[in-house]
N, C-alpha and C positions, 0 to 999 in steps of 0.2 A: 188326613185320611182321605180319599177321594169318597164325594158325596152321592156323586150321581154318576150314572154307568159312565164310561169312556170306551168309545168303539175299538180303539186300538189297545185298549188293556184285555178284551172282551177276546180280541185274536190273540195275544198273546197267550191267554188263561186255556185257550182251545188248542192252539199249538203246543205248550207245555202237556196239557190233558193226553193229547195224545200221544208225545212221546212217551209219558209215563204210562200210557196206556197197553204200550206196543213193549217196551224193554222193560215192565214190571214182569212178564211172565216168559220173556225168551232170556236164556241165560247168556244176556249181553251187559248188563249192567246200566241201570236208568240211571246213574250219577255220571258216569264217564259222560254220555249223552247230554244230560241237563247241565253238565259244565259248559260246552258248547253251545247250547242254546240260550240258555240264561244271559251269557257272555253277548252274545249278541243282541237278545232283545228282553233285554232287563225287564222285571215288572216295576212300571213305575207307583206301587205300593210302599207300605210303611214293611221293614225288616219282619216286625211282627206277624203281621199279617203273611206275608210272604213263607214263613214258618210253617203256619197253620193250615196254608193252603198246599206246602208240598207233602205235608202227613195225610190230611184229610182225603185229597183227591185220589190216594190209595185206598181209601173205603170205596169208592166207584169200582176201582179195578175187583176189590176181592168181594164186592157182592157179585161181579160176574161167573166167580168160582161158585157161589152158595147156588146162584139161579143154573148154571150149566149142571150140577150137579147134584141137584137139589134133592133127587129121590134116592142117591147113594150115600148121601150126609144124612138122610133123615132115618132114624130109629124108629120111629112112628110109622113110618109108611104103611097103610092096610094091605097092600098087594103083598109083602113080603112075608116071607115067612119066618117061622121062631129062629130058623137059624140064621137067617139073613139078618135079624134083629140083633141078634146075640152080636153078629160079624161088625154091623155095625156099630156096636158100641165100641165095640174091642179096638174099630178103628180109630174112632174118638178119642178111645184113652192112651194107643201108641202115638198117637198127635198130640196131645196135651205130656205126655213122658217125652215125647221128641222137642218138646218146646222148651223145656226147664232150664237147657243151659241159657241158649238165646235172653229167654227172659232176667234171669239172675245176671248176666255180665251186660246182659243192655240196660237194666238198673245200676247199674255199679258205673260202667264205663262209657254208658253212649255218650253221655257231654265232653268226655275228655276225647273220644274217638273223633267228634264232630268238630272239637276246638283245634286239635294238633293234626289229625290227620286225614282232614278232611279237605286236602291240598291237590292240586290237579297232578303233581310228580307222583306221590302214593296210588292215586286213580290210576294212572297210565302201569304204572308198575304192576298193583292188584290184576287191571285187563290183560296184560302180557303174560305173566305168570300165572293166571288161570287159563289162559288161550292155548298155551302149551300143554297145560294139564289135559285139559279135554283131548288134546292132540294125540297124547300120550297115550290117555285112556282106551280110546278109538283105535292106535294103531296098534298097541302093544296085543291085542287080542281079541277081534273084532267079533268073533262067536262064542264070548265067553257069557256075555247077557240072556241068551235063551237057556244057559245052563245052570243056574240056582234061583234065584227068587222072580218068580214070574207071573206073583199075584199079589195083594196088599193082606190078603190072609196067611201067607207065608213066610212074610215078613216076621220077625223076632221082636220082642219088647226094649232086647238089646241091640238089635240092629236098626231100629229107631231112635234109641237116645244117642247112637254111634253118629247119626243123619244129623241127629239136633246140634251136634258139636260141630259138625261142618256149617250149621246155618250161623252157631254163635260168630263164626269168622267173618259175617257177611257185615259185622258191626267195622270191618275195614274199609272204607269208600272205596268204590269200583271192584270190589269182590261178587258182587252182586249176589241177594239174596236166593232167587232161584239158581244161580249158576251154581253157588256153594251145596245148597241142600242135593242138587241134581248129581252136580260129581262126587258127594258125600254117599247116595244113592247107589252109583254104578259101582264105587270102590267096595263098598259091602254087597256086591255082587245081586244088582236087583236086574231086572230090564229096563228099558231106557222108558217105557210107558208106566211101571211101575215109581222108577224116582223120578219121573215128571207128574204123577198125579199126585203122590206123597207130598211133593213140593209146594204143589199148590193147597193143598189142605192145610200143610205147615204154616201158610202163609194168613189163614185164618185169624189163629189168636195171636199170633205175633202183632198183625197190622192193624186188627181192633184194638187189641193192649196199646201200641205206639199211638194211636190217635186218639185215647182218651185216656193217657196219660197227656198227651202235648196240651188238649182242651183242660187239663187239670190244673197244670202250669201256667197257661197262659191266657184262658178263657177263649169262650167262643163270641167270635165278631156279633155285634148288634146293629152295625149300620147297614140299611138296605142292601147299597153297591156291592159293599163288601159278602154279605149271604147269596147274592146272585153270581156272584164270581164264584162262591163255591159251588153252589149249585150247578152251574155251566160246567164246571172244573168235572165234577163227582158224575155227572150224565155223560161227558163224553167220555173220559175216562173207560165208565161202565160198559160202552159200546164198543170201543176199542178193544178193550179186554176180552169182550164175546171173539171178535174175530181173530184175536192173536192167542190164545186160548185155544179155538179151535184148529187154526193154524198149526200151530207147534203139534198136537194131538196127529192130526193128518200127516205133515211132514215126515214124523217120526215112524210113521210106518212102512216108510219105502228108504230112509235114510236115517243117519247118525248125526253126532256132534261136530263133525269136524268142522264142517266150515263155521258153526258157530265160534270154533277154536281160532281160525283162521280171520274171522270177523274182528274178535278181540284184539289181538295182536295188532293188524291195520286200525282200528281206533284208537288203540293206545299210543301207537306213534303219531296218530294226528293230534291227540292230545298233549302230547309233548311238543312238538312242532307250534302246534297252535298258542301253545303257552308261553315258547320262546318268542314266537316271533309276532305275534299280536296282543 
């Protein structure tokens, strides 16, 4: 294992963290992007460290959600009314309830899925299928999203649980956690804004849980260079995630998810071509 910081490895860490910070929140699959990026510039570090890095760098991304939505997610905020505090607790219960399917299935199937399904072809198929799914949802009835669930308070626990079932589908590489949960929200009749925010919040317990589980099984790196690599990755991922989340929320004020559907289809085709010819 590298004992001293390697400038080239630092650049790779920064690039991978930028890709992670962007693709974690946009419904375009971080896995599909990282397959190509990692193949073009593989980390010259141990497989164990790489595995830890790819999970822990997500903590930087999820901290961006906590910072941006701290007041909304904080039930103890002094400026909130009793009703607002109650609604905040209810939101957390909905998030916890929605996280049950992914937590159970992830614990049982995660290693199996990574071993047998984490292949470029599976990722490409998932990218393309979900791409057509987003296009179909948006083209089917463009005005439907303003008719039903237009706030997190209106979302029922049963709706949250059903969206959680879609989050469990993200165990399939290439589907995208955010893509799965946003698609589930749209199918449940939420507005685009509600589907997106709830997807952000659902990532908090799932990504924290995955990170701590990986640390428990693999251990935390103790070498100085490794810890610096992790710190750089988390900081870059955090900063990029801030911009990615703000961009998506702003974009959805005037647009829908159709462009992401087309993007997924194109990326899926690129992954297939890249796998076959490179």
